[in-house]
N, C-alpha and C positions, 0 to 999 in steps of 0.2 A: 631983741633980735629974733627970738623964736616966732613972735607974732608976724614979723616981716617975712621970715622964711616960710612960715605956715601959709601966709597969703600967696607967696610965690608958688608953693606947692599946690595950693588950691587952684590957682590959675592954670597950672600945668595939667591938672586933672581935667578941668573944663576944656582945655585946648585939645587934649587927646580925644575927649568925648565928641567934640564938634568935628574933629578930623575924621573920626571913624564914621560918624553919621554921614559925612560927605561921601566917603568911600561906599557906604551902603547904598546911598541914592544913585550913585553912578552905576554900581553893579546891578541895581534893580532895573534901571532903564536899559541896560545892555543885555540882560539875560533874564528870561522868565522860565527856564527849563529846570532850575534847581531850587525849588522852594525851601527845602530843608537847609541848604547852605545859606540862603538869604536870612532865614530865621536865626541861625547862629550868628551871622554878622550883625543883625539888628540887636541881638542880645548883648553882644560885645560892645556895640556902639553906645547903648544905654549905660553900660558899665557902672562906674562909680556915681553917676548922676542919679541912680535909683532904678530898681528893677520892679517889675510887676509882681503882684502877690503870687501869681502862678509860677514865675521863674524862680522866686525865692522858696524853693521846695524844702521839705524836711531833709532831703539828701544833701543840699548845698545852701544852707541858710546864710553863710557868710558871717561877718562880725557886726553886731548891732551895739555900738557903744551907748546909745541912748537908753538901752534896756538897763544898764547898770545904774544910771541915775534914776530911772523909773522905779527900780526896786528899792533904792534908798528913800525916795520920796514917799512911796506907798508900800512899805514892806508888808508882806502877807505871811512871812516866816522869819525865824531868827537866823542870822548869819554874821560872819566876820568879814569885813570889807577892807581891802588894801589897794592903794594905788601909790606907785613910786615912779619918779622920773629922776634919773641920775644924769645931770647936765649942769651947765652954768646956772640955770634957774631951777635949782633942785626943788622937788616937791615930794613930800611924804605924808600920806593921809591914811589913817586907820580908824576903824570904828566897829564896835559890837552893836549890831542893829537888831531890834525886835519890833513887832508891830506897835509897841508902846514907847520905846526908848531908843536913844542914840547916845553912846558913850565912847569917846575916842579922843583923837588929837589930830592936829594939822600943823605941818611945818612947811614953809615956803621960803626958798632962798635964805637970806640971813635973818629972817624974822624968827624970834623965839617960838618954841613949840606952844601952840595954843590948845588948851583942853576943850573938848566938846562934850556938853551934857545937855540933853534935851528930852522932853516928854511930849507925847502926841497931844496931850490935853492942853499944853501950853504952845499954841501955834507960833508965837514969836520965837521961843527957844528952838522949836523944830525948824523953822525957816533959817534961823541963824546957823544951826548945825549943818544944814544942807548946803548953805552958801560956802561953807568951808570944806565941802567934800566934792567939789566939782572939777578937781584937777584933771580927771580923765578926759575932759574936753580938749586938753592940750595935745593929745595924740590923735585927734580926729583927722587932721590932714595926712598924718603918717599912715593911718589905717586906710584912708580913702584911696591912696595911691595903689594899694595892693588888693583891696577888697574886691572879690568877684573877678579876679584877674588870673593870668597864667602864673603869677608869682605864688598864689595860694593853691596848695594841693591837699586834698583830703586824704588822710592816712587811715590805715586799717586798724590802728590800735586805740580807737576810742573806747569809752567805757565809763566807769564811775570815777569822777575827778572832783575832789573837794565836796563830795556828797551828792553830786549831780550826774545824771546820765549825759555824757558829753561827746561831741564830735571833735576830732583832732585835726587841725590844719597845720601843716608846716608852711612856713613863709620864707621865700627866697627870691629876691629880684633878679638873681642870676638866671631864672627861668624866663625872664622877659625876652621877647624878640628884640632884634636890633632897633626896630622902629619904636617899640614901646620904651626901650631904654632911652633913646634919643629924646622922646617927647616928654617922658615923666621924670627922668633923672639927669642930673648934671654929671659930667665926667668924674668917676670915682665914687659916686654916691651908691648906697645900697641899703636894703632892709633885709633882715634875716631873723627868724625866730619861730615861735610856736604859739598857737592859740587853741584853747579848748572852749567850745561854746555849746549851749543847749540846742535843741532842735529848732528853736526860734532865733538862734544867733546870739543869745545872751552870753557874754563872756564870763566864764567862771575861772579862767586862768589864762594869762598872757605873759609871755616873756619875749621881748623884741629889741633887737639892736639896730641902730641906724646911724648913718653918717651923712652930714650935710657938707657940701662942697661948693666952692665958687665956680663961676663960669670957666675959669682957667683950670679947674680940677683941684685947686688948693683946698686943703681940709679946713673947714670952719668949726665944726664941732662933732664930737661923738656923743650919742645919746643911748640910754638904756631905759626901757619901760618895763614895769611889772604891774599886773592887776590880778586881783583874786577875789572871789566870793566863796567862802567856806561855810557850808550849811552846818548849823548846830543841832 
């Protein structure tokens, strides 16, 4: 079910991006006297489809989920990793990671807990452990809806979190404009939580609640996500 809903959410993200691009083109042809305003509109139009390196500044890096997997794949330091999804397709993955070893476990849905033990010198065991630590990809469409949008607000209380210098974002789709809500969410849907990321957007702590609804507004499922990287 989540894969189908995730695809639907991904299509909604693409739809709003295309819609905003059309708005930008119309505005550009109608007015050339406000270049700054057009730049802001173009940035919004690109939105979740990807920003330029210039736009993804240190002050607003957003959330880069790929970074979490990159650090698991090629760790340069020791840290504890956690990913949890509380839903019908429950996922719980944890591991102590060093540049040489991975030791942890993975639990998905009703499958018994699977221990993970790998050494970097044994590439087969390393790849096997990584294959069981990819659950975070399951929240990619959820993050895509809010990333670099009005739902994400940088807070002033960043600092050291889990051993990393972090930027704090509060997340609340109640900040969406009516147009954004109609294009990205079904009636009754929402996302709300917090994320702490490094200056490059690498998530060191995420706590996010979400609801999925049908076209008629009926509740399909409640979801809760957690992610953490704790430096050792």
